[in-house]
C-alpha positions in Angstrom: 19.9 43.2 13.8 22.7 42.9 11.0 23.6 39.8 12.1 20.1 38.4 12.5 19.5 40.3 9.4 22.3 37.7 8.0 21.0 35.0 9.7 18.0 34.9 7.8 19.3 35.6 4.1 21.8 32.0 5.0 18.4 30.3 6.6 16.9 30.8 3.6 19.6 30.5 0.4 19.5 26.8 0.2 19.9 27.4 -3.7 21.5 28.6 -7.0 20.3 28.1 -10.5 22.5 28.9 -13.2 20.7 30.2 -16.3 17.1 28.9 -17.5 15.8 25.5 -16.2 13.3 23.7 -18.1 11.3 20.4 -17.7 8.0 18.9 -18.4 6.2 16.5 -16.8 9.4 14.6 -14.3 9.6 11.0 -15.0 12.6 10.0 -13.6 15.3 10.7 -10.7 18.4 9.3 -10.6 20.1 10.0 -7.3 23.6 8.9 -6.9 24.4 7.1 -3.4 27.2 7.9 -1.2 27.2 11.9 0.5 24.0 12.6 -1.8 21.2 9.8 -0.6 23.8 8.0 2.7 25.8 11.2 4.8 29.4 8.9 4.3 31.1 7.4 1.7 31.3 3.9 2.4 34.2 2.5 1.4 35.9 5.0 3.3 34.5 4.0 6.8 34.8 0.0 6.2 38.3 1.3 5.8 38.6 3.1 9.0 37.0 -0.1 10.6 39.2 -2.9 8.8 42.3 -0.8 8.2 43.9 -0.2 5.0 42.9 3.8 4.9 45.9 4.4 3.9 46.3 1.8 1.4 42.5 3.1 0.5 44.1 6.3 -0.4 47.5 5.8 -2.2 45.4 4.4 -4.8 43.0 7.4 -5.0 46.3 9.4 -5.3 47.4 7.2 -8.4 47.5 8.8 -11.9 45.2 6.0 -13.4 41.8 5.2 -15.6 38.9 5.6 -12.0 38.3 2.5 -13.1 41.6 0.6 -12.5 41.3 2.2 -9.5 38.1 0.6 -8.5 39.7 -2.4 -9.5 42.5 -2.0 -7.2 40.5 -1.6 -4.3 38.7 -4.6 -4.3 41.5 -6.3 -3.8 42.0 -4.8 0.0 38.8 -6.4 0.3 39.4 -10.3 -0.3 38.7 -12.8 2.6 36.3 -10.0 4.4 32.4 -11.5 4.7 30.0 -9.8 3.2 27.5 -9.9 5.7 29.1 -8.1 8.4 30.2 -5.4 5.5 26.6 -4.7 4.8 26.5 -5.0 8.7 28.3 -1.2 8.2 26.6 0.1 5.0 23.3 -0.5 7.5 24.7 1.9 10.1 25.1 4.7 7.7 23.0 7.1 8.1 20.9 8.7 5.6 20.8 12.4 4.8 18.3 14.6 6.3 14.7 14.5 4.4 15.5 11.2 1.8 12.4 9.6 3.4 10.2 12.4 3.0 11.8 12.7 -0.7 11.0 9.6 -2.1 8.2 9.8 -0.1 7.2 12.5 -1.9 8.3 11.4 -5.5 7.1 8.1 -5.3 3.0 9.9 -4.9 3.7 12.1 -8.4 4.5 8.3 -9.6 8.2 9.1 -10.4 10.5 6.6 -10.9 13.5 7.1 -8.7 16.5 5.4 -10.0 19.8 5.5 -8.2 23.7 4.6 -9.3 27.0 4.4 -7.8 30.5 3.3 -8.1 30.5 1.4 -4.7 29.3 -2.1 -4.6 25.8 -3.8 -5.9 25.0 -5.0 -2.5 25.1 -2.3 -1.0 22.5 -0.4 -4.2 20.6 -3.8 -3.9 20.0 -3.1 0.1 19.6 0.9 -0.2 16.8 -0.1 -3.2 15.4 -2.4 -0.8 15.3 -0.6 2.3 13.8 2.9 0.5 12.2 1.3 -2.0 13.5 2.3 -5.2 12.2 0.8 -8.5 16.8 0.9 -9.5 19.5 0.4 -8.3 22.8 0.2 -10.3 26.3 -0.4 -8.6 29.4 -3.2 -9.2 30.2 -6.6 -8.5 31.8 -7.4 -5.8 31.8 -11.0 -6.6 31.5 -13.6 -3.1 32.3 -17.1 -2.7 29.8 -18.5 0.1 29.7 -14.8 1.4 33.5 -13.9 1.6 34.9 -11.6 -1.0 37.2 -12.9 -2.9 38.5 -9.3 -4.6 37.1 -9.8 -7.7 35.0 -7.0 -9.2 33.0 -6.9 -12.3 32.2 -3.3 -13.6 29.0 -2.0 -13.6 30.6 -0.4 -17.2 32.0 -3.6 -18.9 32.0 -1.9 -22.4 34.5 0.3 -20.8 32.9 3.4 -21.7 34.5 7.0 -22.2 32.4 9.4 -20.1 31.5 12.8 -20.5 34.7 14.0 -19.4 36.6 11.8 -21.1 37.1 9.3 -18.1 36.8 5.4 -18.0 34.6 5.3 -14.7 33.7 1.8 -13.4 30.0 3.3 -14.0 29.3 5.4 -16.3 26.5 7.2 -15.1 25.0 9.0 -17.9 24.5 6.0 -19.7 23.0 4.4 -17.3 20.4 7.1 -17.6 20.2 7.0 -21.1 19.2 3.5 -21.3 16.3 4.0 -18.2 15.6 6.7 -20.5 15.0 3.9 -23.6 13.9 1.4 -20.8 11.0 4.2 -20.0 10.2 5.6 -22.7 10.7 9.2 -22.3 13.6 11.9 -23.0 16.6 13.5 -20.7 14.1 17.2 -20.1 12.0 14.7 -18.3 14.9 13.5 -15.9 16.8 15.3 -12.8 19.8 13.7 -12.1 21.6 14.9 -8.3 25.0 14.3 -7.6 27.8 15.3 -5.6 31.1 13.9 -7.2 32.9 13.8 -10.0 31.1 10.5 -11.5 28.3 12.4 -11.1 28.4 14.8 -13.7 27.8 13.1 -17.1 24.6 11.8 -15.5 24.0 16.0 -13.9 25.1 17.6 -17.1 22.5 15.3 -19.5 19.7 15.5 -17.2 16.5 17.8 -18.0 17.6 19.3 -14.0 21.3 18.2 -12.4 21.9 19.3 -9.8 24.9 19.2 -7.3 24.5 18.6 -3.6 26.9 19.3 -1.0 29.7 18.8 -4.0 32.8 20.7 -5.0 33.4 23.7 -7.4 34.3 21.7 -9.9 31.2 19.5 -10.5 28.8 23.0 -9.2 30.2 24.7 -12.9 29.2 21.5 -14.5 25.1 21.4 -12.7 21.6 23.5 -13.2 21.4 23.8 -9.5 23.9 24.0 -6.3 22.2 23.5 -3.2 22.8 21.6 -0.2 19.1 21.0 0.7 17.8 17.2 -0.9 14.2 19.4 -0.5 15.6 21.5 -3.2 13.7 18.2 -5.7 10.8 18.7 -4.7 9.8 22.1 -6.1 10.7 20.7 -10.1 7.9 17.7 -9.6 
């Protein structure tokens, strides 16, 4: 009986809330992509298939700014076919309930955006598949579909983000610019992510949701969850 009771508790403990949450008339949701809308991290999937996973891990361990790591990683992709990479990307499964959530958001006329420190060709592809309103990523340069190894950062002015680091994309700035474009306030937005790069938008949004994330990310969020359907409680 005790084991059954414990299982019930675990089943229903989908999320935790920190502090008081106030959001009025949600107008925009900004999602991270890798690990949030899709189940895996695109660059890791590609690196394992193409044989540069060890080099990737070595770059990620370096004590340099995140945007510098992004530039170095892009060089590993030189000479590969971008169309082949898109085929790999499309095989990465969506997270559970993503289709259902997107449909509900659209029914409620909420704008949907994604921001990723991955590449624009992938974010554009996912935007098209899910019929999202906006997609933001880094521009991986190609010539005749072949990747050159050059990368144009979304954060091309190298803005310093909330935690003092310079990322290839500053997601809090993406959120700020979308609010300006849509003429809405921060407290009319929700941001959902799992990584350190997502902390800026999580802190800036009306509701910041940490999804399947580390404790470091969680302590900056209003809601901690492993079930994206929690979003539907706040729209």
